[in-house]
N, C-alpha and C positions, 0 to 999 in steps of 0.2 A: 504494500500500500504506500503510495508516494506521500500521503499526508495523513497524520493522525492528530486528533485534538484531545487534550486533557479534559475529561468530563467531570471529575470529582476529586475531592481531597482523599477519599478512600483509595483512589488509584495511586496517589502519591505514596501513601503508607504501604500499600501492597507492593509497590515497586521497590521500596527500600527493604521490605522483608525478603523479597526475591533476591536482591543484591546480597543481602546477608546470607541467605541460604546458599548462594553460589560461592560464598566466602570471597566476594569481590568488593564489598563496600569499603570505601576508604575515607568516609566522612569523619571529621574530627568529632570525638565524643563531647557531650555537654560538659563533662568535668574538665577535659583538656581545654576546651574553649574558655571556661571560667578561669582556669589557672593562667591562661595567656592574658586575659583581660586584666588580671591583678599583677601581672609581671613575674609570675613564678614559673612560667613555662614558655620557652621560645619556640619559634617556628610559625609556619603559615597555617591558618585555619582552612582546611581543605574541604571543599564541597559544601553543599547546602541541602538540607532535607527536602525542601520544597522543589528541588531540581531532580528528585529521585526518578520521577516518571520519564523525563526526557533522557536522562543518563542511561536508564535501562533500555529505552528504545534504541539508542545509539549502540550500546554494548551488544545487544542481541543481533542487530543488523551486522555488525562487524564479525561476530562469531559465526553467523550463518553464511557470510559471503567472502571472508578473507582468511588466508593462511597466517600462521603465526609469524612468518618472516615478512609480511606485507609492510611497506613503509607507510606510516600513518602520521598525519599532521593535525594537531589541535590548535586552532587559532583562538586568541583571547585566553591563553592557557593559565594565566595566574590564578591560583586558588581553585582551578577546575580539577575535579577528581578523575576525569575520564582517562587520562594517560596512566595514572596510578592504578586504576582498575584494570586497564588493558595489560599493563606490566604484570600485575598480580595473576592475570589469567594466562600469561605465557607469551604475550606479544613482545617482540624483541627489537623492532625497528621503529622507535617512537620519537617524535619531535614536537615541541611546543613553541609557539611564537606569541610574543606579548610586548607591548610598549613599556610596561612596568619593569624597571631593572631588578626589582626584587624577585623576579622569576628565577634567578639563579639559586634562590634558597628553597626552591620546591623540593619535595621528597624525591629521592632516587635521581637527583640531578647528576650523579656520577654515571648513570646508565641511560637516562632519558636525555636527549639533546634539547636544550632550551636556548632560544635565540631572542634577543631584544630587537624588535622590528615592528613596523607598521604591517599588519597582515594584508593590506591591500597593495603593498610594494615590498615583497619579501626578497631575501637574497638567494633563494633556492632556484635550481635549474629547472627548465621546462620538463614536465612529465616526471617530477621527482616522487610523486605519491600515488598510492592506490586508493587512499581515502583521506578526506579532510573533514574534521568535525568542528562544530561551533555550537556551544551551549549558551544560549541567551547572550549572544555577542553582536550579531549583525544588525540588531535593531538600534544600536547606539551609534550615531553618526552614519546612518545607512546611506550608502552611495551605490545604487544598484549596478550600474555598468562597470565601475571600477572594481567592485567586489567580484562580479561574475567573470570579468576578464582575467583577474589574477587567479581565481580558483580554477578556471578552465586551463590556464597556462600551466599550473602546477600539477594538475591531475593527468595521469596517463590515460589512454583510451580504455574505457571500461571502468574507470575510477569513479568513486562515489563522493558526493557532497552531502553530509548529514548535519542538519542544523535545526535547532529549536529557537523559536521566537515568541515574543509576547504577542497575543492574538485575541481579537474579539470579532465576531461576524460583522457587526456594524462598526463604522468608523468612530473611534474615540479621539477627541482632540487633545494632543499633548503639546500644543504650542507653548513655548516658554518654559517647559519642564526639561531639565538637563540632568543627566547622570554621567559621572566620570568626565565632566566638562564637555559633553556632547549632547546633541539633540536626541530625542527619544521617540521611536515609532512603535505604536501598538498596531500591528498589521491587521487590516480588515480582510474580509473574504475577497473583496475586489483586488486588494493589494497583493495578497498571496497568489491569486490567479495571475495577476500581471507579472509578478516575479517569476513564476514558473514559465510563462510564455516568453518573457525576455531571456530566460536561460536557454531557450531553444536557439537563440542567435549566437550563443557561445558554445555550441556543440553539445548541449545537454539534451537528453530526452525530455519531452514536454507532455507528460501525462496530465489528464484532467484530475484535479483534486477530488478525492472520493469522500472524505469525511471532514466537512468544514462547519458542521452545525453543532451548536451547544447552547444551553440555556442557563448554565450555572457558572458564574464567575468564581473560579477557585482561588485566584490570586488578588491580593490587594496591595497596591503600592503606588507612590507618587500621586495619591489622591484619586486613583482609578481602580476599577474592578474589571478583571479580564481573566484570561487563562493562557495556556501555552499551546502552541502548535509545533509539531515535529515534521520535518520535511526531508525526503531522500531523493536526490537527483543523480543520475548516472550519465557520465560523459560518453557520447557515442564514438 
């Protein structure tokens, strides 16, 4: 399915339970998070429980489609648990990119390659990766053509772009709301469809979204109520 939509908070909790059952969960525990806040424990707070559903979607897709030696890139990788999960599951060719220089402090940085770079202008060669992941990243400072051009350049033929985004079927106005110093987009149904169609110009398959409906806003943030959508595109 090229597009899934998070329907309930129960799906978030069930996804985290599944990640734990797989012994793949890498989220920082509540006790570790507390110790970090009071300065008694160092390190990066990895992952976020509310992202459990989309992280599981990405993990399952990679397990179903890619061998353990496949080169995989995570964009916006700071504090993301996806590479740590994949490393725990046995994937060996992992790279993360992020503008935040603190990315060098990520877990397993001696094994996982982390680069400080704009993910829309990376230093990697053409066709370097079999999959590129982005967990709640592209809606911040969204530039459709720049993003798709770079993702298409980096992926080899048959490679996959797996992204989750903030979503609501009807358009929600986020004018003047900024996160990480960037504009914020909550994708509407029309905007998701437009993104998929535009991807076709950059050598991605262009399936019709199957599951775009929801009535329950699972997420609250920035004064808005919305949910997450998860998208998989394959380069032809």
